[in-house]
C-alpha positions, 0 to 999 in steps of 0.5 A: 499499500503507499503507491499513490499516498493512501497510507497518509489518510490511513491509521496504522492499523487499517494499513496492516488490515489491508495488507492482511486482506491483500495478501490473503487474497492474492495468495490464493491466486498464488501471486508473490506479495511486497508489502510496503510496511514503512511506519510513521517511526522506526518502531511502527515500521519494526512492529510492523514487519513482525505483523506481515510476517505473520500474514505470509507475505513474500517480500518486504518493502521499506520507503521513506515516508515524507513530503516535499513542500513542492515538488518542484524541486524534483523537476531538475532530477527527473528532467535528465 
């Protein structure tokens, strides 16, 4: 979860519940699951890793959760 920033509008427990459901359904279809487990704090992230291990995910994804005041900062980098 998180590719479109929905994680910012969900509580951590809602994120985990979504990951649990997605993992359960994906596994029924034989799909590989990569779970984005970054939390709002390092300790929350570590707890999320332990939690999703119980869901049976195949891989975990960690990404920094921060926002820029303006995406214009990224434009020169993206235009290379």
